[in-house]
KEVOZA-690726 format. One record per residue: residue number from 1; residue in one letter; chain; x negated, z negated, y negated of N, C-alpha, C in turn. Coordinates in steps of 0.02 Angstrom, whole numbers, plus 50000, padded with zeros to 5 digits. Each point is the difference from the previous one (the first is absolute). Layout:
! KEVOZA-690726
<zanu->NUM&vexdren->a&guvo->A&n.u->X&n.w->Z&n.v->Y&ca.u->X&ca.w->Z&ca.v->Y&c.u->X&c.w->Z&c.v->Y> .
...
END
This chain:
! KEVOZA-690726
<zanu->1&vexdren->x&guvo->A&n.u->49445&n.w->49643&n.v->49321&ca.u->49991&ca.w->50034&ca.v->50061&c.u->49952&c.w->50064&c.v->49988> .
<zanu->2&vexdren->x&guvo->A&n.u->49951&n.w->50002&n.v->50039&ca.u->49953&ca.w->50058&ca.v->49998&c.u->49988&c.w->50019&c.v->50063> .
<zanu->3&vexdren->x&guvo->A&n.u->49977&n.w->50066&n.v->50002&ca.u->49974&ca.w->50035&ca.v->50060&c.u->49947&c.w->50049&c.v->49983> .
<zanu->4&vexdren->x&guvo->A&n.u->49950&n.w->50010&n.v->50047&ca.u->49950&ca.w->50051&ca.v->49995&c.u->50008&c.w->50042&c.v->50063> .
<zanu->5&vexdren->x&guvo->A&n.u->50000&n.w->50069&n.v->49976&ca.u->49997&ca.w->50053&ca.v->50059&c.u->49939&c.w->50037&c.v->49992> .
<zanu->6&vexdren->x&guvo->A&n.u->49958&n.w->50007&n.v->50055&ca.u->49937&ca.w->50033&ca.v->49995&c.u->50000&c.w->50061&c.v->50056> .
<zanu->7&vexdren->x&guvo->A&n.u->49979&n.w->50056&n.v->49981&ca.u->49992&ca.w->50054&ca.v->50044&c.u->49940&c.w->49984&c.v->50052> .
<zanu->8&vexdren->x&guvo->A&n.u->50011&n.w->50008&n.v->50064&ca.u->49956&ca.w->49994&ca.v->50044&c.u->49962&c.w->50073&c.v->50022> .
<zanu->9&vexdren->x&guvo->A&n.u->50042&n.w->50038&n.v->50019&ca.u->49982&ca.w->50068&ca.v->50018&c.u->50070&c.w->50050&c.v->50007> .
<zanu->10&vexdren->x&guvo->A&n.u->49986&n.w->50066&n.v->49991&ca.u->50059&ca.w->50033&ca.v->50009&c.u->50061&c.w->49981&c.v->49952> .
<zanu->11&vexdren->x&guvo->A&n.u->50056&n.w->49970&n.v->50042&ca.u->50052&ca.w->49978&ca.v->49962&c.u->50016&c.w->49929&c.v->50020> .
<zanu->12&vexdren->x&guvo->A&n.u->49954&n.w->49964&n.v->50029&ca.u->50002&ca.w->49935&ca.v->50027&c.u->49976&c.w->49952&c.v->49942> .
<zanu->13&vexdren->x&guvo->A&n.u->50045&n.w->49952&n.v->49984&ca.u->49982&ca.w->49955&ca.v->49951&c.u->50010&c.w->49927&c.v->50029> .
<zanu->14&vexdren->x&guvo->A&n.u->49958&n.w->49951&n.v->49973&ca.u->50017&ca.w->49937&ca.v->50018&c.u->50025&c.w->49962&c.v->49934> .
<zanu->15&vexdren->x&guvo->A&n.u->50057&n.w->49966&n.v->50008&ca.u->50028&ca.w->49959&ca.v->49950&c.u->49981&c.w->49931&c.v->50006> .
<zanu->16&vexdren->x&guvo->A&n.u->49987&n.w->49964&n.v->49949&ca.u->49990&ca.w->49923&ca.v->50000&c.u->50042&c.w->49975&c.v->49951> .
<zanu->17&vexdren->x&guvo->A&n.u->50040&n.w->49944&n.v->50024&ca.u->50050&ca.w->49966&ca.v->49954&c.u->49968&c.w->49942&c.v->49970> .
<zanu->18&vexdren->x&guvo->A&n.u->50028&n.w->49975&n.v->49946&ca.u->49978&ca.w->49943&ca.v->49969&c.u->50004&c.w->49939&c.v->50040> .
<zanu->19&vexdren->x&guvo->A&n.u->50036&n.w->49997&n.v->50055&ca.u->50001&ca.w->49943&ca.v->50050&c.u->49944&c.w->50012&c.v->50046> .
<zanu->20&vexdren->x&guvo->A&n.u->49961&n.w->50058&n.v->49999&ca.u->49938&ca.w->50006&ca.v->50047&c.u->50008&c.w->50038&c.v->50059> .
<zanu->21&vexdren->x&guvo->A&n.u->50065&n.w->50026&n.v->50009&ca.u->50013&ca.w->50046&ca.v->50063&c.u->49985&c.w->50070&c.v->49988> .
<zanu->22&vexdren->x&guvo->A&n.u->49976&n.w->50022&n.v->50057&ca.u->49990&ca.w->50083&ca.v->49997&c.u->50040&c.w->50041&c.v->50040> .
<zanu->23&vexdren->x&guvo->A&n.u->50016&n.w->50054&n.v->49976&ca.u->50042&ca.w->50051&ca.v->50029&c.u->49972&c.w->50064&c.v->50005> .
<zanu->24&vexdren->x&guvo->A&n.u->49993&n.w->50033&n.v->50061&ca.u->49982&ca.w->50070&ca.v->50001&c.u->50062&c.w->50046&c.v->49981> .
<zanu->25&vexdren->x&guvo->A&n.u->49980&n.w->50043&n.v->49956&ca.u->50061&ca.w->50052&ca.v->49979&c.u->49973&c.w->50067&c.v->50012> .
<zanu->26&vexdren->x&guvo->A&n.u->50045&n.w->50039&n.v->50031&ca.u->49974&ca.w->50069&ca.v->50019&c.u->50064&c.w->50051&c.v->49995> .
<zanu->27&vexdren->x&guvo->A&n.u->49987&n.w->50061&n.v->50023&ca.u->50049&ca.w->50039&ca.v->50013&c.u->49995&c.w->50054&c.v->50058> .
<zanu->28&vexdren->x&guvo->A&n.u->50042&n.w->50041&n.v->50008&ca.u->49998&ca.w->50049&ca.v->50065&c.u->49945&c.w->50040&c.v->49991> .
<zanu->29&vexdren->x&guvo->A&n.u->49967&n.w->50027&n.v->50056&ca.u->49947&ca.w->50051&ca.v->49997&c.u->50016&c.w->50062&c.v->49959> .
<zanu->30&vexdren->x&guvo->A&n.u->50061&n.w->50022&n.v->50002&ca.u->50018&ca.w->50059&ca.v->49969&c.u->49997&c.w->49998&c.v->49921> .
<zanu->31&vexdren->x&guvo->A&n.u->49987&n.w->49931&n.v->49984&ca.u->50000&ca.w->49989&ca.v->49922&c.u->49923&c.w->49978&c.v->49988> .
<zanu->32&vexdren->x&guvo->A&n.u->49959&n.w->50001&n.v->50045&ca.u->49931&ca.w->49980&ca.v->49994&c.u->49982&c.w->49937&c.v->50020> .
<zanu->33&vexdren->x&guvo->A&n.u->50053&n.w->49960&n.v->50032&ca.u->49979&ca.w->49929&ca.v->50026&c.u->49981&c.w->50005&c.v->50068> .
<zanu->34&vexdren->x&guvo->A&n.u->49993&n.w->49938&n.v->50033&ca.u->49987&ca.w->49990&ca.v->50062&c.u->50049&c.w->49961&c.v->50039> .
<zanu->35&vexdren->x&guvo->A&n.u->50061&n.w->49984&n.v->49964&ca.u->50050&ca.w->49961&ca.v->50025&c.u->49977&c.w->49927&c.v->50029> .
<zanu->36&vexdren->x&guvo->A&n.u->49957&n.w->49974&n.v->49955&ca.u->49970&ca.w->49926&ca.v->50017&c.u->50041&c.w->49945&c.v->49980> .
<zanu->37&vexdren->x&guvo->A&n.u->50053&n.w->50013&n.v->49964&ca.u->50037&ca.w->49951&ca.v->49967&c.u->50063&c.w->50022&c.v->49972> .
<zanu->38&vexdren->x&guvo->A&n.u->50047&n.w->49957&n.v->49971&ca.u->50058&ca.w->50030&ca.v->49972&c.u->49991&c.w->50031&c.v->49937> .
<zanu->39&vexdren->x&guvo->A&n.u->50046&n.w->50048&n.v->49985&ca.u->49999&ca.w->50035&ca.v->49933&c.u->50022&c.w->49954&c.v->49944> .
<zanu->40&vexdren->x&guvo->A&n.u->49988&n.w->50016&n.v->49939&ca.u->50020&ca.w->49959&ca.v->49942&c.u->50082&c.w->49995&c.v->50003> .
<zanu->41&vexdren->x&guvo->A&n.u->50040&n.w->50053&n.v->50013&ca.u->50066&ca.w->49991&ca.v->50003&c.u->50029&c.w->49962&c.v->50062> .
<zanu->42&vexdren->x&guvo->A&n.u->49962&n.w->49993&n.v->50052&ca.u->50019&ca.w->49958&ca.v->50057&c.u->49990&c.w->49932&c.v->49982> .
<zanu->43&vexdren->x&guvo->A&n.u->49946&n.w->49986&n.v->49962&ca.u->49990&ca.w->49933&ca.v->49973&c.u->50046&c.w->49977&c.v->49950> .
<zanu->44&vexdren->x&guvo->A&n.u->50026&n.w->50044&n.v->49960&ca.u->50058&ca.w->49980&ca.v->49951&c.u->50063&c.w->49979&c.v->50042> .
<zanu->45&vexdren->x&guvo->A&n.u->50015&n.w->50040&n.v->50045&ca.u->50061&ca.w->49986&ca.v->50042&c.u->49987&c.w->49937&c.v->50043> .
<zanu->46&vexdren->x&guvo->A&n.u->49941&n.w->49993&n.v->50021&ca.u->49983&ca.w->49935&ca.v->50040&c.u->50012&c.w->49937&c.v->49956> .
<zanu->47&vexdren->x&guvo->A&n.u->49972&n.w->50007&n.v->49934&ca.u->50010&ca.w->49951&ca.v->49950&c.u->50067&c.w->49981&c.v->49994> .
<zanu->48&vexdren->x&guvo->A&n.u->50047&n.w->50048&n.v->49997&ca.u->50070&ca.w->49991&ca.v->49984&c.u->50028&c.w->49963&c.v->50062> .
<zanu->49&vexdren->x&guvo->A&n.u->49989&n.w->50018&n.v->50060&ca.u->50021&ca.w->49970&ca.v->50059&c.u->49982&c.w->49931&c.v->50010> .
<zanu->50&vexdren->x&guvo->A&n.u->49930&n.w->49988&n.v->49982&ca.u->49975&ca.w->49937&ca.v->50012&c.u->50027&c.w->49948&c.v->49941> .
<zanu->51&vexdren->x&guvo->A&n.u->50007&n.w->50020&n.v->49936&ca.u->50030&ca.w->49967&ca.v->49949&c.u->50072&c.w->49972&c.v->50017> .
<zanu->52&vexdren->x&guvo->A&n.u->50031&n.w->50044&n.v->50021&ca.u->50072&ca.w->49975&ca.v->50017&c.u->49999&c.w->49955&c.v->50067> .
<zanu->53&vexdren->x&guvo->A&n.u->49963&n.w->50015&n.v->50048&ca.u->49989&ca.w->49956&ca.v->50063&c.u->49986&c.w->49933&c.v->49983> .
<zanu->54&vexdren->x&guvo->A&n.u->49948&n.w->49993&n.v->49952&ca.u->49979&ca.w->49934&ca.v->49974&c.u->50057&c.w->49959&c.v->49978> .
<zanu->55&vexdren->x&guvo->A&n.u->50039&n.w->50032&n.v->49961&ca.u->50065&ca.w->49971&ca.v->49962&c.u->50052&c.w->49978&c.v->50052> .
<zanu->56&vexdren->x&guvo->A&n.u->50017&n.w->50045&n.v->50044&ca.u->50048&ca.w->49985&ca.v->50053&c.u->49973&c.w->49947&c.v->50041> .
<zanu->57&vexdren->x&guvo->A&n.u->49938&n.w->49987&n.v->50021&ca.u->49983&ca.w->49948&ca.v->50041&c.u->50004&c.w->49936&c.v->49957> .
<zanu->58&vexdren->x&guvo->A&n.u->49986&n.w->49990&n.v->49941&ca.u->49998&ca.w->49949&ca.v->49960&c.u->50079&c.w->49984&c.v->49984> .
<zanu->59&vexdren->x&guvo->A&n.u->50042&n.w->50044&n.v->49982&ca.u->50064&ca.w->49984&ca.v->49989&c.u->50042&c.w->49979&c.v->50059> .
<zanu->60&vexdren->x&guvo->A&n.u->49990&n.w->50029&n.v->50056&ca.u->50036&ca.w->49978&ca.v->50066&c.u->49976&c.w->49928&c.v->50011> .
<zanu->61&vexdren->x&guvo->A&n.u->49940&n.w->49988&n.v->49998&ca.u->49975&ca.w->49930&ca.v->50016&c.u->50032&c.w->49949&c.v->49954> .
<zanu->62&vexdren->x&guvo->A&n.u->50003&n.w->50019&n.v->49929&ca.u->50034&ca.w->49953&ca.v->49958&c.u->50069&c.w->49992&c.v->50017> .
<zanu->63&vexdren->x&guvo->A&n.u->50035&n.w->50056&n.v->50025&ca.u->50072&ca.w->49994&ca.v->50023&c.u->50009&c.w->49968&c.v->50070> .
<zanu->64&vexdren->x&guvo->A&n.u->49946&n.w->49973&n.v->50021&ca.u->49997&ca.w->49968&ca.v->50067&c.u->50026&c.w->50042&c.v->50060> .
<zanu->65&vexdren->x&guvo->A&n.u->49982&n.w->50064&n.v->49996&ca.u->50024&ca.w->50050&ca.v->50048&c.u->49940&c.w->50005&c.v->50057> .
<zanu->66&vexdren->x&guvo->A&n.u->50024&n.w->49995&n.v->50063&ca.u->49944&ca.w->49996&ca.v->50052&c.u->49992&c.w->50072&c.v->50022> .
<zanu->67&vexdren->x&guvo->A&n.u->49940&n.w->50025&n.v->49993&ca.u->49981&ca.w->50070&ca.v->50030&c.u->49939&c.w->49996&c.v->50032> .
<zanu->68&vexdren->x&guvo->A&n.u->49996&n.w->50043&n.v->50054&ca.u->49933&ca.w->50004&ca.v->50043&c.u->49961&c.w->50055&c.v->49973> .
<zanu->69&vexdren->x&guvo->A&n.u->50027&n.w->50047&n.v->49970&ca.u->49956&ca.w->50054&ca.v->49979&c.u->50036&c.w->50046&c.v->49941> .
<zanu->70&vexdren->x&guvo->A&n.u->49963&n.w->50028&n.v->49957&ca.u->50024&ca.w->50041&ca.v->49946&c.u->49952&c.w->50066&c.v->49991> .
<zanu->71&vexdren->x&guvo->A&n.u->50035&n.w->50052&n.v->50009&ca.u->49957&ca.w->50065&ca.v->49984&c.u->50037&c.w->50038&c.v->49947> .
<zanu->72&vexdren->x&guvo->A&n.u->49963&n.w->50028&n.v->49957&ca.u->50031&ca.w->50049&ca.v->49945&c.u->49963&c.w->50063&c.v->50010> .
<zanu->73&vexdren->x&guvo->A&n.u->50050&n.w->50051&n.v->50004&ca.u->49979&ca.w->50065&ca.v->50008&c.u->50014&c.w->50039&c.v->49937> .
<zanu->74&vexdren->x&guvo->A&n.u->49959&n.w->50042&n.v->49973&ca.u->50011&ca.w->50037&ca.v->49941&c.u->49985&c.w->50072&c.v->50010> .
<zanu->75&vexdren->x&guvo->A&n.u->50041&n.w->50039&n.v->49977&ca.u->49994&ca.w->50079&ca.v->50001&c.u->50017&c.w->50023&c.v->49935> .
<zanu->76&vexdren->x&guvo->A&n.u->49964&n.w->50055&n.v->49981&ca.u->50006&ca.w->50024&ca.v->49929&c.u->50003&c.w->50083&c.v->50006> .
<zanu->77&vexdren->x&guvo->A&n.u->50033&n.w->50021&n.v->49954&ca.u->50007&ca.w->50072&ca.v->49985&c.u->49961&c.w->50013&c.v->49934> .
<zanu->78&vexdren->x&guvo->A&n.u->49963&n.w->50060&n.v->49996&ca.u->49959&ca.w->50016&ca.v->49951&c.u->50020&c.w->50066&c.v->49971> .
<zanu->79&vexdren->x&guvo->A&n.u->49993&n.w->50014&n.v->49926&ca.u->50009&ca.w->50064&ca.v->49977&c.u->49952&c.w->50053&c.v->50031> .
<zanu->80&vexdren->x&guvo->A&n.u->50014&n.w->50063&n.v->50001&ca.u->49958&ca.w->50049&ca.v->50024&c.u->49954&c.w->50020&c.v->49948> .
<zanu->81&vexdren->x&guvo->A&n.u->50025&n.w->49999&n.v->49937&ca.u->49958&ca.w->50020&ca.v->49941&c.u->49951&c.w->49939&c.v->49983> .
<zanu->82&vexdren->x&guvo->A&n.u->49948&n.w->50020&n.v->49962&ca.u->49949&ca.w->49955&ca.v->49977&c.u->50029&c.w->49968&c.v->49933> .
<zanu->83&vexdren->x&guvo->A&n.u->49991&n.w->49940&n.v->49991&ca.u->49974&ca.w->49947&ca.v->50044&c.u->50055&c.w->49984&c.v->50051> .
<zanu->84&vexdren->x&guvo->A&n.u->49969&n.w->49986&n.v->50061&ca.u->50046&ca.w->49991&ca.v->50056&c.u->50021&c.w->49927&c.v->50006> .
<zanu->85&vexdren->x&guvo->A&n.u->50039&n.w->49985&n.v->49952&ca.u->50023&ca.w->49921&ca.v->50001&c.u->50057&c.w->49992&c.v->50051> .
<zanu->86&vexdren->x&guvo->A&n.u->50008&n.w->49932&n.v->50006&ca.u->50061&ca.w->49984&ca.v->50048&c.u->50061&c.w->50013&c.v->49958> .
<zanu->87&vexdren->x&guvo->A&n.u->50050&n.w->50027&n.v->50034&ca.u->50065&ca.w->50011&ca.v->49980&c.u->50051&c.w->49946&c.v->50030> .
<zanu->88&vexdren->x&guvo->A&n.u->49989&n.w->49989&n.v->50057&ca.u->50050&ca.w->49950&ca.v->50035&c.u->49953&c.w->49961&c.v->50048> .
<zanu->89&vexdren->x&guvo->A&n.u->50019&n.w->49938&n.v->50011&ca.u->49975&ca.w->49953&ca.v->50049&c.u->50054&c.w->49967&c.v->50034> .
<zanu->90&vexdren->x&guvo->A&n.u->49987&n.w->49996&n.v->50071&ca.u->50049&ca.w->49961&ca.v->50035&c.u->49959&c.w->49940&c.v->50036> .
<zanu->91&vexdren->x&guvo->A&n.u->50029&n.w->49943&n.v->49990&ca.u->49972&ca.w->49939&ca.v->50024&c.u->50048&c.w->49971&c.v->50055> .
<zanu->92&vexdren->x&guvo->A&n.u->49970&n.w->49997&n.v->50060&ca.u->50042&ca.w->49965&ca.v->50056&c.u->49967&c.w->49932&c.v->50018> .
<zanu->93&vexdren->x&guvo->A&n.u->50046&n.w->49946&n.v->49993&ca.u->49984&ca.w->49932&ca.v->50024&c.u->50019&c.w->49989&c.v->50071> .
<zanu->94&vexdren->x&guvo->A&n.u->49959&n.w->49981&n.v->50043&ca.u->50015&ca.w->49982&ca.v->50070&c.u->49980&c.w->49927&c.v->50012> .
<zanu->95&vexdren->x&guvo->A&n.u->50051&n.w->49961&n.v->50008&ca.u->49990&ca.w->49928&ca.v->50010&c.u->50023&c.w->49974&c.v->50070> .
<zanu->96&vexdren->x&guvo->A&n.u->49955&n.w->49969&n.v->50030&ca.u->50026&ca.w->49971&ca.v->50072&c.u->50009&c.w->49928&c.v->49993> .
<zanu->97&vexdren->x&guvo->A&n.u->50051&n.w->49973&n.v->50018&ca.u->50018&ca.w->49936&ca.v->50001&c.u->50067&c.w->49980&c.v->49975> .
<zanu->98&vexdren->x&guvo->A&n.u->50015&n.w->49934&n.v->49991&ca.u->50070&ca.w->49977&ca.v->49983&c.u->50006&c.w->49999&c.v->49922> .
<zanu->99&vexdren->x&guvo->A&n.u->50007&n.w->50061&n.v->49973&ca.u->50003&ca.w->50006&ca.v->49936&c.u->50076&c.w->50016&c.v->49979> .
<zanu->100&vexdren->x&guvo->A&n.u->50026&n.w->49973&n.v->49948&ca.u->50066&ca.w->50016&ca.v->49976&c.u->50000&c.w->50063&c.v->49959> .
<zanu->101&vexdren->x&guvo->A&n.u->50040&n.w->50045&n.v->50011&ca.u->49998&ca.w->50065&ca.v->49974&c.u->50014&c.w->49999&c.v->49922> .
<zanu->102&vexdren->x&guvo->A&n.u->50034&n.w->49955&n.v->49975&ca.u->50017&ca.w->49995&ca.v->49929&c.u->49937&c.w->49969&c.v->49968> .
<zanu->103&vexdren->x&guvo->A&n.u->49961&n.w->49963&n.v->50036&ca.u->49941&ca.w->49971&ca.v->49968&c.u->49947&c.w->50051&c.v->49996> .
<zanu->104&vexdren->x&guvo->A&n.u->49991&n.w->50047&n.v->50055&ca.u->49951&ca.w->50050&ca.v->49999&c.u->50012&c.w->50050&c.v->49947> .
<zanu->105&vexdren->x&guvo->A&n.u->50067&n.w->50014&n.v->49992&ca.u->50022&ca.w->50045&ca.v->49948&c.u->49982&c.w->49974&c.v->49928> .
<zanu->106&vexdren->x&guvo->A&n.u->50008&n.w->49937&n.v->49992&ca.u->49985&ca.w->49969&ca.v->49937&c.u->49924&c.w->50002&c.v->49986> .
<zanu->107&vexdren->x&guvo->A&n.u->49959&n.w->49989&n.v->50056&ca.u->49929&ca.w->50004&ca.v->49991&c.u->49970&c.w->50066&c.v->49985> .
<zanu->108&vexdren->x&guvo->A&n.u->50032&n.w->50052&n.v->50029&ca.u->49984&ca.w->50071&ca.v->49980&c.u->50013&c.w->50006&c.v->49924> .
<zanu->109&vexdren->x&guvo->A&n.u->50070&n.w->49985&n.v->49980&ca.u->50015&ca.w->50006&ca.v->49934&c.u->49955&c.w->49963&c.v->49956> .
<zanu->110&vexdren->x&guvo->A&n.u->49981&n.w->49944&n.v->50008&ca.u->49951&ca.w->49960&ca.v->49958&c.u->49931&c.w->50034&c.v->49997> .
<zanu->111&vexdren->x&guvo->A&n.u->49973&n.w->50023&n.v->50052&ca.u->49941&ca.w->50039&ca.v->50008&c.u->50001&c.w->50062&c.v->49957> .
<zanu->112&vexdren->x&guvo->A&n.u->50047&n.w->50034&n.v->50012&ca.u->50004&ca.w->50066&ca.v->49968&c.u->50015&c.w->50001&c.v->49922> .
<zanu->113&vexdren->x&guvo->A&n.u->50042&n.w->49944&n.v->49984&ca.u->50020&ca.w->50003&ca.v->49930&c.u->49960&c.w->49948&c.v->49958> .
<zanu->114&vexdren->x&guvo->A&n.u->49967&n.w->49957&n.v->50025&ca.u->49966&ca.w->49945&ca.v->49957&c.u->49929&c.w->49999&c.v->50022> .
<zanu->115&vexdren->x&guvo->A&n.u->49980&n.w->49991&n.v->50062&ca.u->49942&ca.w->49980&ca.v->50017&c.u->49935&c.w->50050&c.v->50013> .
<zanu->116&vexdren->x&guvo->A&n.u->50023&n.w->50055&n.v->50036&ca.u->49949&ca.w->50046&ca.v->50028&c.u->49977&c.w->50053&c.v->49938> .
<zanu->117&vexdren->x&guvo->A&n.u->49938&n.w->49977&n.v->49972&ca.u->49971&ca.w->50036&ca.v->49947&c.u->49987&c.w->50079&c.v->50018> .
<zanu->118&vexdren->x&guvo->A&n.u->49982&n.w->50009&n.v->50067&ca.u->49982&ca.w->50062&ca.v->50016&c.u->50056&c.w->50050&c.v->50003> .
<zanu->119&vexdren->x&guvo->A&n.u->50056&n.w->49973&n.v->50032&ca.u->50063&ca.w->50039&ca.v->50004&c.u->50030&c.w->50017&c.v->49923> .
<zanu->120&vexdren->x&guvo->A&n.u->49991&n.w->49948&n.v->49965&ca.u->50028&ca.w->50008&ca.v->49930&c.u->49960&c.w->50049&c.v->49956> .
<zanu->121&vexdren->x&guvo->A&n.u->49934&n.w->49998&n.v->50019&ca.u->49958&ca.w->50048&ca.v->49954&c.u->50014&c.w->50071&c.v->50015> .
<zanu->122&vexdren->x&guvo->A&n.u->50012&n.w->50018&n.v->50068&ca.u->50024&ca.w->50069&ca.v->50012&c.u->50069&c.w->50014&c.v->49975> .
<zanu->123&vexdren->x&guvo->A&n.u->50043&n.w->49954&n.v->50007&ca.u->50068&ca.w->50008&ca.v->49977&c.u->50005&c.w->50016&c.v->49926> .
<zanu->124&vexdren->x&guvo->A&n.u->49953&n.w->49965&n.v->49965&ca.u->50002&ca.w->50019&ca.v->49925&c.u->49972&c.w->50068&c.v->49985> .
<zanu->125&vexdren->x&guvo->A&n.u->49963&n.w->50030&n.v->50045&ca.u->49979&ca.w->50066&ca.v->49998&c.u->50053&c.w->50055&c.v->50031> .
<zanu->126&vexdren->x&guvo->A&n.u->50054&n.w->49979&n.v->50013&ca.u->50055&ca.w->50041&ca.v->50019&c.u->50006&c.w->50009&c.v->50079> .
<zanu->127&vexdren->x&guvo->A&n.u->49959&n.w->49966&n.v->50038&ca.u->50009&ca.w->50005&ca.v->50072&c.u->50062&c.w->49965&c.v->50025> .
<zanu->128&vexdren->x&guvo->A&n.u->50040&n.w->50027&n.v->50042&ca.u->50053&ca.w->49973&ca.v->50033&c.u->49982&c.w->49958&c.v->50056> .
<zanu->129&vexdren->x&guvo->A&n.u->50012&n.w->49937&n.v->50004&ca.u->49980&ca.w->49957&ca.v->50061&c.u->50067&c.w->49977&c.v->50034> .
<zanu->130&vexdren->x&guvo->A&n.u->50003&n.w->50016&n.v->50060&ca.u->50058&ca.w->49983&ca.v->50040&c.u->49979&c.w->49952&c.v->50054> .
<zanu->131&vexdren->x&guvo->A&n.u->50044&n.w->49955&n.v->50023&ca.u->49982&ca.w->49947&ca.v->50056&c.u->50055&c.w->50004&c.v->50047> .
<zanu->132&vexdren->x&guvo->A&n.u->49974&n.w->49975&n.v->50065&ca.u->50043&ca.w->49988&ca.v->50054&c.u->49967&c.w->49939&c.v->50042> .
<zanu->133&vexdren->x&guvo->A&n.u->50045&n.w->49978&n.v->50040&ca.u->49966&ca.w->49944&ca.v->50037&c.u->50035&c.w->49999&c.v->50074> .
<zanu->134&vexdren->x&guvo->A&n.u->49957&n.w->49963&n.v->50040&ca.u->50022&ca.w->49996&ca.v->50077&c.u->49986&c.w->49926&c.v->50017> .
<zanu->135&vexdren->x&guvo->A&n.u->50050&n.w->49963&n.v->50024&ca.u->49983&ca.w->49935&ca.v->50030&c.u->50000&c.w->50003&c.v->50071> .
<zanu->136&vexdren->x&guvo->A&n.u->49953&n.w->49975&n.v->50034&ca.u->49997&ca.w->49996&ca.v->50072&c.u->50000&c.w->49928&c.v->50025> .
<zanu->137&vexdren->x&guvo->A&n.u->50054&n.w->49982&n.v->50036&ca.u->50010&ca.w->49937&ca.v->50021&c.u->49967&c.w->49991&c.v->50066> .
END
C-alpha cells in the first residue's frame, strides 16, 4: 500500500492512493487552511470507523442476519500536549433490522479483536477503544 500527498497551496494537500483515489486534506483557517477537506486526524478516525463497518457488514451477512442499514459513529479524545494523539475512541454501531443481539455482539467482538486492522493499530499504541450498539427494529 502506498499513498502520495502533495501540497496544493497554503495547508491544502491532495492525497492520491495506490488504488487511484484522490482526497483533499486541509485544516481550519486558524491553522492556515481553508477547511476544504478533512484533517489528517479526521481521516484516521474515519478509517477506523470504516474498517470496522466493513467487518460488521460482512460478518452479519455471513451470520444470515437481515439488516436494512448499518451506521458506525466514532468519537475520539486527544491529548492536549503534543503530539496530540488519540487517547480514547468510542465506536457506536447502529443497526436497523431483525438482527439478533448476541450475533451483533459477536460480530463487534470479532471485528475489534481479530479483523479490524485500523482499530488494532491504535490499540497497540495504547488507545482505549470502547464500543456500544443500538438495534432499531
